[in-house]
Legacy VTK file of the C-alpha trace (Angstrom):
# vtk DataFile Version 3.0
C-alpha trace
ASCII
DATASET POLYDATA
POINTS 70 float
-103.048 -21.259 54.698
-100.214 -19.193 53.862
-98.869 -15.807 55.034
-100.033 -12.877 52.954
-96.252 -11.944 52.712
-95.355 -15.022 50.536
-98.635 -14.774 48.397
-97.621 -13.801 44.628
-98.504 -10.499 42.907
-101.899 -10.595 41.320
-103.309 -13.260 43.609
-106.458 -12.840 45.666
-107.472 -14.738 48.561
-109.841 -14.697 51.508
-108.448 -13.747 55.080
-108.670 -17.025 57.299
-106.774 -15.938 60.128
-104.869 -12.915 61.858
-102.265 -13.244 64.389
-100.188 -11.201 66.673
-100.930 -9.196 69.904
-104.459 -7.733 70.418
-103.337 -4.261 69.481
-101.814 -5.400 66.176
-105.035 -7.237 65.243
-107.007 -4.155 66.058
-104.805 -2.003 63.875
-105.051 -4.446 61.062
-109.072 -4.511 61.536
-109.020 -0.866 61.470
-107.158 -0.971 57.875
-109.761 -3.357 56.743
-108.197 -6.831 57.497
-111.080 -9.012 58.628
-111.341 -12.746 58.874
-113.597 -13.682 55.933
-112.494 -10.479 53.831
-111.058 -10.542 50.419
-107.561 -9.319 49.842
-105.429 -9.125 46.599
-101.668 -8.425 46.195
-100.991 -5.459 44.138
-97.115 -5.411 44.532
-94.316 -6.310 46.775
-91.135 -4.232 47.406
-88.430 -5.297 49.535
-90.717 -7.630 51.435
-93.387 -4.597 52.227
-96.749 -5.409 50.447
-99.543 -3.164 48.762
-102.765 -4.936 48.727
-106.189 -4.171 47.708
-108.608 -4.475 50.506
-112.262 -3.346 50.686
-111.795 -1.280 47.447
-108.766 0.523 48.826
-105.071 0.246 48.640
-103.185 -0.363 51.786
-99.329 -0.854 52.163
-98.057 -2.925 54.933
-94.901 -4.124 56.358
-93.595 -7.647 55.767
-94.001 -8.196 59.559
-97.661 -7.375 59.405
-98.234 -9.287 56.103
-96.832 -12.406 57.902
-99.470 -12.220 60.508
-102.148 -12.374 57.918
-103.086 -15.772 56.542
-104.942 -16.393 53.547
LINES 1 71
70 0 1 2 3 4 5 6 7 8 9 10 11 12 13 14 15 16 17 18 19 20 21 22 23 24 25 26 27 28 29 30 31 32 33 34 35 36 37 38 39 40 41 42 43 44 45 46 47 48 49 50 51 52 53 54 55 56 57 58 59 60 61 62 63 64 65 66 67 68 69
Protein backbone atom coordinates (compact mmCIF):
# COMPACT_ATOMS: atom_id res chain seq x y z
CA UNK A 1 0.00 0.00 0.00
CA UNK A 2 1.20 3.48 -0.86
CA UNK A 3 -0.36 6.91 -0.31
CA UNK A 4 -2.27 8.36 -3.25
CA UNK A 5 0.00 11.43 -2.99
CA UNK A 6 3.00 9.49 -4.33
CA UNK A 7 1.16 7.49 -7.00
CA UNK A 8 2.42 8.27 -10.51
CA UNK A 9 0.31 10.22 -13.01
CA UNK A 10 -1.79 7.86 -15.11
CA UNK A 11 -1.73 5.02 -12.57
CA UNK A 12 -4.93 3.45 -11.30
CA UNK A 13 -5.51 1.71 -8.03
CA UNK A 14 -8.08 0.40 -5.62
CA UNK A 15 -8.52 2.28 -2.36
CA UNK A 16 -7.39 0.00 0.46
CA UNK A 17 -7.61 2.31 3.48
CA UNK A 18 -8.59 5.86 4.38
CA UNK A 19 -6.97 7.41 7.44
CA UNK A 20 -7.53 10.56 9.44
CA UNK A 21 -10.13 11.92 11.81
CA UNK A 22 -13.78 10.84 11.42
CA UNK A 23 -14.74 14.19 9.86
CA UNK A 24 -11.93 13.87 7.28
CA UNK A 25 -13.02 10.32 6.41
CA UNK A 26 -16.62 11.49 6.01
CA UNK A 27 -15.56 14.39 3.76
CA UNK A 28 -13.53 12.04 1.53
CA UNK A 29 -16.42 9.57 1.45
CA UNK A 30 -18.75 12.37 0.29
CA UNK A 31 -16.28 13.10 -2.54
CA UNK A 32 -16.46 9.45 -3.63
CA UNK A 33 -13.37 8.01 -1.93
CA UNK A 34 -14.54 4.71 -0.43
CA UNK A 35 -12.59 1.56 0.42
CA UNK A 36 -12.73 -0.79 -2.57
CA UNK A 37 -13.34 2.04 -5.03
CA UNK A 38 -11.21 2.66 -8.11
CA UNK A 39 -9.14 5.83 -8.39
CA UNK A 40 -6.85 7.10 -11.16
CA UNK A 41 -4.36 9.96 -10.88
CA UNK A 42 -4.89 12.51 -13.66
CA UNK A 43 -2.25 15.07 -12.69
CA UNK A 44 -0.28 16.56 -9.83
CA UNK A 45 0.63 20.18 -9.21
CA UNK A 46 2.71 21.34 -6.23
CA UNK A 47 1.73 18.19 -4.34
CA UNK A 48 -1.99 18.64 -4.96
CA UNK A 49 -3.61 15.79 -6.88
CA UNK A 50 -6.38 15.64 -9.48
CA UNK A 51 -7.95 12.20 -9.61
CA UNK A 52 -10.73 10.41 -11.42
CA UNK A 53 -13.06 8.76 -8.91
CA UNK A 54 -16.57 7.47 -9.68
CA UNK A 55 -16.51 8.99 -13.18
CA UNK A 56 -15.76 12.47 -11.80
CA UNK A 57 -12.58 14.52 -11.54
CA UNK A 58 -11.78 15.66 -8.03
CA UNK A 59 -8.91 17.86 -6.83
CA UNK A 60 -7.57 17.17 -3.35
CA UNK A 61 -4.68 18.56 -1.35
CA UNK A 62 -1.47 16.65 -0.74
CA UNK A 63 -2.45 16.32 2.92
CA UNK A 64 -5.73 14.60 1.99
CA UNK A 65 -4.01 12.46 -0.65
CA UNK A 66 -1.58 11.16 1.99
CA UNK A 67 -4.53 9.79 3.98
CA UNK A 68 -5.76 7.64 1.06
CA UNK A 69 -3.87 4.36 0.64
CA UNK A 70 -3.99 2.43 -2.63
